[in-house]
N, C-alpha and C positions, 0 to 999 in steps of 0.2 A: 430729239425724242427717243433715239436709241440710249443716249447717256443717262436720260431720266429714268428709263426702264431698269438699267445696270444698277442703279443707286437705290432704286425700291427694291429689287432683288436682295441686294447686299443687306438692307435693313430687317428685311424679312428673316435672312439667315440668322443675323445677331439676335433677332427676338427669340426664335426658336433655341439657340443655344443656350441664351439666359435662361430659359424655361426649364431646359433639361437640367442645367447646373443647379437650380433651385428646388429639385423635385424631392421630396423626402424619401429616405430608405425606406423599404417596406420591413414591416416586423413579420411577415408573415413566414411560414416555414419554407424552405427553398426546396424546389424538387432538383434533380440532379440536371435536367436540362436548363434550369434557370438559374442555377447558382453562379455566384460570382466567381471570378479566377481565385485560386488557393492563396491565402494571406490576405485578400482584399474585402472579406465580408465582414462589415461591422455593422452592428444592429443597434439603434438608438431610439429610446422612447422616454417621454418624460413621465407619463402616468402608466404605472402598471396595472394591467385589469386584474381583476379578482380572481381570474382563472387564465392565466397566461398559458398560450398554446406552446408545445414544444419546439425547440429550435435545433438546428444543427450547426455544429462548429467543424471546420475542415481545416485539417492539417496541411500547413503550407510547405512543409519539408520534412524530410527525415529527421525522427526525433531519436537520440540513443540514450541508452542508461544515464550516461554521465550527465546529461542536460535534461531528464525526463522530469525531474521535479520542478525545475524552473519553468519548463513549458507549462506543465499543469497549472503551477500557481498564477503564471499570466491569464491563461484560460479563466480561471475561477474568477479573477479580479475583472476581466472582461465582461464576464455574463452575470455575475452576482446581483448588478444592480437591475438586472432585467427581469429578474424572477422575485416573487413576492414571499420567497423563503431563503434560508441562509444556505447558499451553495457553497460547497467544500470540496476538495480534492475526494474524499472519501464517497460523498454522495455522487459526484460525476463518474467515479469509477464503478459504483454499484449501478449506475444507469447504463453502463457499458462493461458488462462482466467480462467480456471478451480480453479487455485490457489485463486483467488478472491473469488469465491464462497466458497470455503473451509473455508477461513478466516473470511467470512461474516456469515458463519454458527457457529462460536464460540459465537456469540451474546448470551448473558444470556438468554434473552427471547425467542429465536428460540429454545433454548437447554430446556428451561421449558415448552415449547409448545409440546415437546417429552418425558415429565416426566424425565428430567435429570437436576438435580440440580448441578451447577457447582459453587463452592465455589472458586477456583482459577483458572481462565481461562487460566493463563500462562503454566498450565500443560496439555493442550489440544495438542494431535498431530495434525499437519497440513500438513507435508510431511511423507510420509511412506517409509520405506525401500523398494528398488526396484522401486519406483515410478520415471517415466521418464520425463524429461524436455527438451523441443524443444529449441535448440539454433537457433534463426532465420538465415537464409542466407542473403547475401547482400541486396536483392531487398526487403526481408520482414522487415529487421532490418531498413532500411532507410525509410521505409513507415510508421513503427509505430513510429519512431522519428517524421517524418513530421506530421503525426496524432496529436501527443501530442503537437507539437508547434502550431497547429491550434485548440486547446482547450480552451474553454471559460467558467468560473464560474459566474453564475448570481444569485443574491440573490435579492429578492423583499420582503421587511420586512414586510409589512402590509398584505401581502398574506401567509407569513410563509413558503416560498419555496425556495428550492435552485435548480438550474438547471444546467447541464452540457451539453455544445453544441460542436459540432466538426464542424468547418466551420459553416454552417447555421443549420446543423442537431442537432435537440434535441436528446440527448442519455439518460438522466435520468432526473428525478424530483424527490425530497426528500422533506419530510416534516421538518421543522427547529423550534427550538425556538429562540427568539431574546431577546433583552436587555429590561429591566424594563423601564418604563416612570417614571424615578424618579432619584434624585441625594442621593448619599450615600458615608460615611466615609468608605474608604477601606485601612486596614493597609499596604496592599502590595505596595500601591502607597503613603501611608501617606498623604492623602488628600481627601477632598470631590471630589467624580467622578460622572460626568453625566453617567448613566448605559445605555443610549439608544445606540442601534448599529449605528454606523456612517455610512453614505452614501458616496458615490464617487467611483472613479476607482483606481485601483492598481494591486497587483500582489502578489504572494506567495513568501514569502522570508525566511521561514524557516519551516523545517520539523521536529519536536521534536518525533522520534521513541520510545524512552524511557522517557516518562513523569514522572515528579515528580509531587505531587498533595499537594496543598496548598490551604487553605480557604482564598480568597481574602479580606474578611472582618476582619479576626483575624489574619491573617498572619501565622496560624500555619499549619504544614504539617500533612497529614491524609493518611492512607492506606487502609482503608476499606470504604465501602458504603453501605447506606440503601436502598435497592431496593423498588420499587412500590408495590413489593407483601410483604412488611415488613421484608424480608429475608437480611441478612449482607453478602457480599462478599468482596474478595480481589479487590482493583481496577484494572480493565483489562489493559493490555499493548496493547494499540492501539495508533496511531500516533495523534498527534496534528498539526493543520496546522495554521501557523502564516501569517496574511496578513498584507501588507502595504497600506494604502488607502490614496490618495491623498498626497502621498510622505511622510505620517506619520505612524510610527510603535507605535501604541498605546495599544498593547497587545491584540488586536481584533483576537481571533482565532477562527477557525472552528475545532470543537471537538466532540467526543461522550459524551452523556450523559447517565447515569446509571439508570435515571428516564424518560422514554419516555412518561409518562404522562404529561409532561412539554411541550411537542412538540405542535405547534399551539398556543402558548402563548407567552407573553412578561414577562419572568420569570428569564432571566439570568442576570450577571452583565456586560453584553455587547457582550458577545462571542454569536457565532452562534453554536447551539447545534443540533446534529443529532443522529440518533440510531447507536448503536454499528457497526451493519452490514454495514450501508450506510456508515459510516465514513472510513471503509477499501476501498469500492469502490470510495470514494472521493479522498482518499489518492494516489489511483493508477490512478487518473486523474488529479492530482496538482502536478506535478514536479515544482522544483524551477522556478520561473518567469512567471509561467501561469498566464494570466490576470484574475483579478476579477471585476466585478461590483456588488456595493451594491447599490440598487434603492429603492425609496419609490414611487411606483406606486400605486395610489388608483383606477384607472381605468383600469381593464383589461379584456380580451376576455374570456367569457366562453367556453364551448366545443362545444357549438351551434354558435359561431361567434358573440355572443351578450355582449354587455358591461356591466360588473358587477362592482358596486361599493363597494370599501372594506371599512372598518370600519378605522378612523384615529386613530390609536392607540397611536400615538405620539401628537395627536393634532396640526399638522403642520398646516391644513387649517381651 
């Protein structure tokens, strides 16, 4: 009799275990008290509802700058099939704007202002284990995509300014450096090149998230940089953005400079240089095909609405 009861009890346990194994994973948004362990959350569903509810993704380990893009790509791949819009790295970051702030704070000079010398920015942690990232619902996701489609980048060369607009709303104004007013032989192009930044209308055609660095004059590759404070560091891993202006891809990039003392000057080989912090923000407002205008306006309105005449740095007039 006792033996029969033991066998019956074992059968009941097996039945309960098999029921738990076959239970579907919930697609509801997890609360902190109910969420699974980091790295274990996998949400699957076959039929995406017309209005998907927001989800949360939890970071399962510390993510450094060096593997940040790989992690974001994997996250987008995991969740893209769960939402009825095209999830991208840009959409994900705009839904979690604190990520932009965190990346901007890896700027060498921001860290030095905190008495923190960073030799290799790639080793800095930007996402920490147990951080949560919002995966936008349908309405929010589509609105973020619309906002990015209505974004415009405007550069005014003699003003040394880059502005980002959303529709007619000014979001950001950044100081820049522009090309020198001269011609010079560049080994990278094997020809004498006009270094002045080219004006016109165009778009963003390439995002180089892991750039290699070459001296355009000598054509030699380099890995370190000498900062304004005379200290040497590894070149930071910050995206470079390639523009196509007037239908021509002439290598004119928007990229970070490790020497912000050159901002507000005609000191580059044609590219548009910005601070490391600003480069991160510009990158996340410049997905492929974002329209770009590069102007040469000498007459601008100051903050009082009065006309201000700028220096004609290229002697166009």
